[in-house]
Kinemage of the C-alpha trace (Angstrom):
@kinemage 1
@onewidth
@group {chain A} dominant
@subgroup {mainchain}
@vectorlist {calphas} color= white
{ca met a 1} P 28.661 6.562 25.995
{ca cys a 2} L 27.262 8.023 22.786
{ca leu a 3} L 23.979 9.875 23.237
{ca lys a 4} L 23.252 10.440 19.538
{ca pro a 5} L 20.633 8.102 18.040
{ca trp a 6} L 22.744 7.289 14.992
{ca cys a 7} L 25.980 6.236 16.691
{ca ser a 8} L 26.616 2.936 18.384
{ca ser a 9} L 29.262 0.439 19.343
{ca met a 10} L 27.124 -2.411 17.988
{ca pro a 11} L 28.913 -4.901 15.714
{ca glu a 12} L 28.513 -4.605 11.953
{ca ser a 13} L 26.414 -7.797 11.799
{ca ser a 14} L 23.900 -6.233 14.185
{ca phe a 15} L 23.666 -3.120 12.006
{ca thr a 16} L 23.102 -5.329 8.957
{ca phe a 17} L 20.193 -6.977 10.754
{ca leu a 18} L 18.783 -3.535 11.539
{ca leu a 19} L 18.802 -2.741 7.823
{ca ile a 20} L 17.045 -6.052 7.130
{ca val a 21} L 14.341 -5.219 9.680
{ca ile a 22} L 13.869 -1.770 8.158
{ca gly a 23} L 13.618 -3.452 4.750
{ca ile a 24} L 10.841 -5.715 6.053
{ca ala a 25} L 9.037 -2.662 7.429
{ca ile a 26} L 9.340 -0.960 4.036
{ca leu a 27} L 7.877 -4.063 2.397
{ca phe a 28} L 4.930 -3.831 4.775
{ca asp a 29} L 4.544 -0.123 4.021
{ca phe a 30} L 4.456 -0.846 0.296
{ca ala a 31} L 1.951 -3.685 0.804
{ca asn a 32} L -0.181 -1.402 2.949
{ca gly a 33} L -0.191 1.203 0.202
{ca phe a 34} L -0.990 -1.479 -2.380
{ca asn a 35} L -3.912 -2.896 -0.402
{ca asp a 36} L -5.146 -0.286 2.025
{ca ala a 37} L -4.455 3.092 0.427
{ca ala a 38} L -6.375 2.093 -2.694
{ca asn a 39} L -9.496 2.232 -0.532
{ca ala a 40} L -9.063 5.996 -0.346
{ca ile a 41} L -10.112 6.373 -3.983
{ca ala a 42} L -12.420 3.363 -4.418
{ca thr a 43} L -15.620 5.392 -4.448
{ca val a 44} L -14.363 8.109 -6.811
{ca val a 45} L -13.421 5.351 -9.276
{ca ser a 46} L -16.707 3.477 -8.930
{ca thr a 47} L -18.736 6.636 -9.544
{ca arg a 48} L -16.556 7.358 -12.615
{ca val a 49} L -15.758 10.872 -11.443
{ca leu a 50} L -12.055 10.162 -12.035
{ca ser a 51} L -10.326 7.547 -14.127
{ca pro a 52} L -8.399 4.911 -12.138
{ca ile a 53} L -4.975 6.243 -13.142
{ca val a 54} L -5.807 9.864 -12.261
{ca ala a 55} L -7.387 8.793 -8.966
{ca val a 56} L -4.381 6.658 -8.035
{ca leu a 57} L -1.923 9.469 -8.863
{ca met a 58} L -3.937 11.885 -6.729
{ca ala a 59} L -4.141 9.380 -3.867
{ca ala a 60} L -0.399 8.706 -4.000
{ca ala a 61} L 0.464 12.410 -3.839
{ca leu a 62} L -1.942 13.165 -0.991
{ca asn a 63} L -0.939 10.042 0.919
{ca phe a 64} L 2.592 11.421 0.841
{ca leu a 65} L 1.512 14.853 2.094
{ca gly a 66} L -0.694 13.331 4.786
{ca ala a 67} L 2.190 11.226 6.040
{ca leu a 68} L 4.213 14.393 6.635
{ca ser a 69} L 1.492 15.985 8.786
{ca gly a 70} L 2.325 14.467 12.185
{ca thr a 71} L 3.781 11.620 14.254
{ca thr a 72} L 1.252 11.132 17.074
{ca val a 73} L 0.096 7.746 15.792
{ca ala a 74} L 3.682 6.704 15.042
{ca lys a 75} L 4.617 7.217 18.682
{ca val a 76} L 1.674 5.115 19.859
{ca val a 77} L 2.619 2.247 17.539
{ca gly a 78} L 6.367 2.520 18.123
{ca ala a 79} L 6.453 3.096 21.861
{ca gly a 80} L 2.937 2.304 23.076
{ca ile a 81} L 2.302 -1.338 22.097
{ca val a 82} L 5.400 -3.092 23.431
{ca ser a 83} L 8.086 -1.767 25.758
{ca pro a 84} L 11.252 -1.048 23.711
{ca glu a 85} L 13.537 -2.145 26.564
{ca ala a 86} L 11.744 -5.503 26.886
{ca ile a 87} L 12.174 -6.642 23.272
{ca thr a 88} L 14.921 -7.251 20.721
{ca leu a 89} L 15.450 -6.389 17.081
{ca thr a 90} L 14.359 -9.943 16.262
{ca thr a 91} L 11.015 -9.165 17.916
{ca val a 92} L 10.430 -6.226 15.585
{ca ala a 93} L 11.419 -8.346 12.575
{ca ala a 94} L 8.981 -11.108 13.522
{ca gly a 95} L 6.117 -8.684 14.129
{ca val a 96} L 6.516 -6.719 10.913
{ca gly a 97} L 7.264 -9.853 8.888
{ca ala a 98} L 4.038 -11.514 10.020
{ca ala a 99} L 2.026 -8.383 9.192
{ca ala a 100} L 3.620 -8.052 5.750
{ca leu a 101} L 2.911 -11.685 4.897
{ca trp a 102} L -0.741 -11.350 5.878
{ca val a 103} L -1.282 -8.085 3.986
{ca leu a 104} L 0.339 -9.469 0.832
{ca leu a 105} L -1.785 -12.624 1.038
{ca ala a 106} L -4.942 -10.561 1.518
{ca ser a 107} L -4.027 -8.394 -1.472
{ca arg a 108} L -3.714 -11.483 -3.649
{ca leu a 109} L -7.140 -12.667 -2.460
{ca gly a 110} L -8.751 -9.238 -2.874
{ca leu a 111} L -9.593 -8.977 0.823
{ca pro a 112} L -9.668 -5.393 2.142
{ca ile a 113} L -8.232 -6.318 5.553
{ca ser a 114} L -6.756 -3.933 8.074
{ca gly a 115} L -3.049 -3.466 7.466
{ca ser a 116} L -2.873 -1.271 10.548
{ca his a 117} L -4.228 -3.875 12.893
{ca ser a 118} L -2.133 -6.545 11.187
{ca leu a 119} L 0.952 -4.574 12.152
{ca val a 120} L -0.169 -3.961 15.735
{ca ala a 121} L -1.176 -7.598 16.189
{ca gly a 122} L 2.150 -8.755 14.740
{ca val a 123} L 4.220 -6.527 17.020
{ca ala a 124} L 2.117 -7.521 20.047
{ca gly a 125} L 2.361 -11.239 19.232
{ca ala a 126} L 6.136 -11.086 18.772
{ca gly a 127} L 6.474 -9.031 21.952
{ca leu a 128} L 4.465 -11.607 23.857
{ca ala a 129} L 6.763 -14.364 22.581
{ca thr a 130} L 9.821 -12.370 23.656
{ca gly a 131} L 8.975 -10.972 27.079
{ca gly a 132} L 5.591 -12.365 28.001
{ca val a 133} L 2.667 -10.217 29.106
{ca asp a 134} L 5.015 -7.777 30.861
{ca ala a 135} L 6.391 -6.686 27.472
{ca leu a 136} L 2.977 -5.400 26.390
{ca ile a 137} L 1.705 -1.885 27.152
{ca gly a 138} L -1.978 -2.011 28.012
{ca ser a 139} L -2.822 1.639 27.332
{ca gly a 140} L -1.566 1.528 23.751
{ca ile a 141} L -3.256 -1.777 22.984
{ca asn a 142} L -6.492 -0.404 24.461
{ca lys a 143} L -6.281 2.541 22.043
{ca val a 144} L -5.994 0.157 19.125
{ca leu a 145} L -8.882 -2.003 20.347
{ca leu a 146} L -11.079 1.049 20.912
{ca gly a 147} L -10.415 2.092 17.327
{ca leu a 148} L -11.151 -1.414 16.092
{ca val a 149} L -14.508 -1.518 17.876
{ca phe a 150} L -15.779 2.037 17.507
{ca ala a 151} L -14.380 3.203 14.141
{ca pro a 152} L -16.779 1.062 12.044
{ca met a 153} L -19.724 2.129 14.223
{ca ile a 154} L -18.886 5.828 13.994
{ca gly a 155} L -18.215 5.480 10.262
{ca phe a 156} L -21.550 3.753 9.615
{ca val a 157} L -23.521 6.316 11.624
{ca gly a 158} L -21.599 9.211 10.093
{ca gly a 159} L -22.162 7.977 6.544
{ca tyr a 160} L -25.851 7.359 7.251
{ca phe a 161} L -26.662 10.776 8.711
{ca leu a 162} L -24.510 12.752 6.287
{ca met a 163} L -26.327 11.044 3.420
{ca leu a 164} L -29.689 11.915 4.977
{ca leu a 165} L -28.568 15.539 5.310
{ca leu a 166} L -27.492 15.647 1.673
{ca tyr a 167} L -30.797 14.125 0.541
{ca trp a 168} L -32.638 16.844 2.447
{ca thr a 169} L -30.364 19.565 1.006
{ca val a 170} L -30.815 18.564 -2.652
{ca arg a 171} L -34.514 17.712 -2.462
{ca gly a 172} L -36.300 19.060 -5.526
{ca thr a 173} L -33.062 19.462 -7.481
{ca ser a 174} L -32.729 17.672 -10.824
{ca pro a 175} L -30.632 14.461 -10.740
{ca gly a 176} L -28.407 15.764 -13.520
{ca leu a 177} L -27.497 18.917 -11.609
{ca val a 178} L -26.887 16.910 -8.406
{ca ser a 179} L -24.529 14.550 -10.212
{ca ala a 180} L -22.691 17.437 -11.897
{ca val a 181} L -22.162 19.338 -8.636
{ca phe a 182} L -21.187 16.361 -6.525
{ca gly a 183} L -18.991 15.017 -9.298
{ca lys a 184} L -16.767 18.043 -8.678
{ca leu a 185} L -17.149 17.921 -4.895
{ca gln a 186} L -16.234 14.253 -4.827
{ca val a 187} L -12.771 15.062 -6.127
{ca leu a 188} L -12.280 17.127 -2.958
{ca ser a 189} L -13.682 14.423 -0.685
{ca ala a 190} L -11.464 11.792 -2.310
{ca ala a 191} L -8.458 14.063 -1.829
{ca ala a 192} L -9.368 14.521 1.844
{ca met a 193} L -9.754 10.777 2.216
{ca ala a 194} L -6.324 10.120 0.704
{ca phe a 195} L -4.689 12.783 2.886
{ca ser a 196} L -6.271 11.411 6.059
{ca his a 197} L -5.145 7.909 5.136
{ca gly a 198} L -1.553 9.090 4.894
{ca ser a 199} L -1.851 10.968 8.169
{ca asn a 200} L -2.835 7.759 9.988
{ca asp a 201} L -1.702 4.629 8.170
{ca ala a 202} L 1.736 5.760 6.994
{ca gln a 203} L 2.601 6.561 10.584
{ca lys a 204} L 2.413 2.889 11.589
{ca thr a 205} L 5.496 2.079 9.546
{ca met a 206} L 7.250 5.191 10.838
{ca gly a 207} L 6.599 3.992 14.369
{ca val a 208} L 7.903 0.482 13.745
{ca ile a 209} L 11.059 1.646 11.942
{ca thr a 210} L 11.739 4.084 14.773
{ca leu a 211} L 11.123 1.265 17.271
{ca ala a 212} L 13.723 -0.874 15.489
{ca ile a 213} L 16.231 1.993 15.589
{ca ala a 214} L 15.452 2.674 19.260
{ca val a 215} L 15.971 -0.978 20.191
{ca his a 216} L 19.188 -1.274 18.173
{ca tyr a 217} L 20.750 1.893 19.573
{ca gln a 218} L 19.271 1.371 23.054
{ca trp a 219} L 17.575 4.752 23.301
{ca ala a 220} L 15.745 3.828 26.512
{ca glu a 221} L 18.964 2.878 28.310
{ca gln a 222} L 20.600 6.133 27.177
{ca gly a 223} L 17.643 8.314 28.074
{ca ile a 224} L 16.989 9.329 24.464
{ca pro a 225} L 13.317 10.293 23.901
{ca phe a 226} L 11.270 8.385 21.334
{ca glu a 227} L 11.023 10.790 18.390
{ca val a 228} L 10.539 9.858 14.727
{ca pro a 229} L 13.538 11.017 12.615
{ca leu a 230} L 12.757 13.154 9.569
{ca gly a 231} L 14.427 10.624 7.273
{ca val a 232} L 12.087 7.893 8.536
{ca ile a 233} L 9.064 10.123 7.910
{ca ile a 234} L 10.089 10.839 4.320
{ca leu a 235} L 10.992 7.196 3.643
{ca ser a 236} L 7.663 5.863 4.948
{ca ala a 237} L 5.662 8.497 3.084
{ca thr a 238} L 7.457 7.802 -0.193
{ca val a 239} L 7.120 4.015 -0.014
{ca met a 240} L 3.407 4.171 0.816
{ca ala a 241} L 2.836 6.575 -2.075
{ca leu a 242} L 4.591 4.138 -4.425
{ca gly a 243} L 2.444 1.287 -3.105
{ca thr a 244} L -0.684 3.316 -3.732
{ca tyr a 245} L 0.436 4.113 -7.256
{ca thr a 246} L 1.149 0.457 -8.010
{ca gly a 247} L -2.439 -0.513 -7.363
{ca gly a 248} L -4.644 -2.896 -5.502
{ca trp a 249} L -7.411 -2.946 -8.072
{ca arg a 250} L -9.200 -6.009 -6.704
{ca val a 251} L -9.775 -4.137 -3.465
{ca val a 252} L -10.931 -1.040 -5.357
{ca arg a 253} L -13.517 -3.201 -7.094
{ca thr a 254} L -14.620 -4.871 -3.856
{ca leu a 255} L -15.189 -1.610 -1.998
{ca gly a 256} L -16.278 0.665 -4.815
{ca val a 257} L -18.578 -1.590 -6.788
{ca arg a 258} L -19.591 -4.740 -4.957
{ca ile a 259} L -20.790 -3.376 -1.599
{ca val a 260} L -23.398 -0.931 -2.886
{ca lys a 261} L -24.016 0.941 -6.150
{ca met a 262} L -23.088 4.615 -5.835
{ca arg a 263} L -23.412 7.936 -7.592
{ca pro a 264} L -21.201 10.981 -6.946
{ca ile a 265} L -23.367 12.247 -4.077
{ca his a 266} L -23.070 8.852 -2.352
{ca gly a 267} L -19.315 8.750 -2.858
{ca phe a 268} L -19.015 12.267 -1.466
{ca ala a 269} L -20.934 11.280 1.663
{ca ala a 270} L -18.894 8.133 2.253
{ca glu a 271} L -15.510 9.799 1.681
{ca ser a 272} L -16.297 12.938 3.672
{ca ala a 273} L -17.522 10.965 6.679
{ca ala a 274} L -14.545 8.601 6.518
{ca ala a 275} L -12.004 11.421 6.160
{ca ala a 276} L -13.473 13.205 9.188
{ca val a 277} L -13.251 10.067 11.356
{ca ile a 278} L -9.706 9.164 10.280
{ca glu a 279} L -8.270 12.672 10.532
{ca ser a 280} L -9.766 13.131 14.010
{ca ala a 281} L -8.262 9.826 15.111
{ca ser a 282} L -4.846 10.801 13.720
{ca arg a 283} L -4.758 13.976 15.793
{ca leu a 284} L -5.842 12.072 18.929
{ca gly a 285} L -3.315 9.270 18.402
{ca phe a 286} L -5.731 6.433 17.624
{ca pro a 287} L -4.324 3.964 15.054
{ca leu a 288} L -7.252 3.209 12.734
{ca ser a 289} L -7.779 1.290 9.528
{ca thr a 290} L -8.894 3.141 6.422
{ca thr a 291} L -10.513 -0.113 5.298
{ca his a 292} L -12.660 -0.287 8.422
{ca val a 293} L -13.817 3.302 8.163
{ca ile a 294} L -14.468 3.658 4.415
{ca ser a 295} L -16.251 0.293 4.306
{ca ser a 296} L -18.570 1.309 7.126
{ca thr a 297} L -19.315 4.757 5.679
{ca ile a 298} L -20.128 3.187 2.297
{ca met a 299} L -22.554 0.819 4.010
{ca gly a 300} L -23.977 3.640 6.131
{ca gln a 301} L -24.837 5.863 3.184
{ca gly a 302} L -26.215 2.836 1.306
{ca ala a 303} L -28.530 1.989 4.191
{ca thr a 304} L -30.328 5.327 3.767
{ca val a 305} L -32.074 3.954 0.685
{ca arg a 306} L -32.988 0.628 2.246
{ca leu a 307} L -31.067 -2.025 4.105
{ca ser a 308} L -31.322 -4.382 1.140
{ca ala a 309} L -29.396 -1.858 -0.982
{ca val a 310} L -26.241 -2.919 0.872
{ca arg a 311} L -24.814 -6.221 -0.299
{ca trp a 312} L -24.376 -7.691 3.134
{ca gly a 313} L -22.742 -10.876 1.832
{ca val a 314} L -19.696 -8.882 0.729
{ca ala a 315} L -19.817 -6.871 3.955
{ca arg a 316} L -19.796 -10.106 5.983
{ca gly a 317} L -16.713 -11.249 4.069
{ca ile a 318} L -14.948 -8.003 4.930
{ca gly a 319} L -16.038 -8.349 8.565
{ca leu a 320} L -14.635 -11.871 8.686
{ca ala a 321} L -11.285 -10.588 7.392
{ca trp a 322} L -11.282 -7.981 10.171
{ca leu a 323} L -12.022 -10.600 12.838
{ca ile a 324} L -9.300 -13.040 11.836
{ca thr a 325} L -6.568 -10.403 11.452
{ca phe a 326} L -5.733 -10.013 15.140
{ca pro a 327} L -5.510 -13.690 16.105
{ca phe a 328} L -3.925 -14.761 12.799
{ca cys a 329} L -1.185 -12.119 12.802
{ca gly a 330} L -0.612 -12.452 16.534
{ca leu a 331} L -0.109 -16.218 16.315
{ca leu a 332} L 1.929 -15.940 13.110
{ca ala a 333} L 4.240 -13.380 14.727
{ca trp a 334} L 4.536 -15.490 17.895
{ca ala a 335} L 5.518 -18.549 15.842
{ca leu a 336} L 7.862 -16.544 13.615
{ca met a 337} L 9.566 -15.116 16.696
{ca lys a 338} L 10.135 -18.618 18.087
{ca val a 339} L 11.601 -19.786 14.776
{ca leu a 340} L 13.886 -16.773 14.420
{ca thr a 341} L 15.092 -17.232 17.991
{ca leu a 342} L 16.200 -20.776 17.127
{ca ile a 343} L 17.896 -19.692 13.896
{ca leu a 344} L 19.642 -16.481 14.962
């Protein structure tokens, strides 16, 4: 018996399917960068502190660095949602395929949905179709659901109170000086936001690719611990950075312009609060959505002026996209798994 993760007696056709599954995961990673990572620099673009191209280049580079900073979230997604020994490679393909389809569709529609929760819902739905409820791991799913429920709340409150603190700090200061100072500070907050996004969101793809490898090479049966290979880390980081560079400008416009009008001080508050929430979650192993957090911090800082300053119609549209992600991707993955089982 071979105990090395990269050796196996599997037939060549099975290895080819593994490569196909990894390719689907890479497609999702790119789509996530295209849709979700653009949110990291939405506010710095809307406040005109940086041009779109400079902001996107910065976000791509810091997404890459953030993705190299840890694997705690990757392990939760890869080994904490479904039991690797209870599923097949087809299960992983169905889960990631459903998530990729939904994220790409949302990108076309300009909906800033949660790519992270799309992926988790897809994997869970495909796992349910494969092994029933016993294939699911409750503790990992609970972590995801806790993030889904509490991240927007914490983001809103954090954005609100940080904005109040900044208002108190700059009271009596001329608007021109405030804009000049926070124009520079917002570059730092946008960089922190992009880094934190990479540290959390890029790890989802790492986890799923590692899950596919673990299932293919039967790590659980051989007693091999679930660890993310360095090559998988670099691959996921690179693909997400390329997705970020490519764009997602409709989502940038939705988050940065249509929710609430902002100046540099407002963008700084929203990005700083969001980066703090996301980075904390990454270190604790909570898979979060950058879209959830940055949207809520933008609304939180906007609510400090007056509640009517937030364009709640757009916010409701974003909320609706959040709500339909779990059931839509779960059902899509379940159906896709059934179809693939009949074909393969």
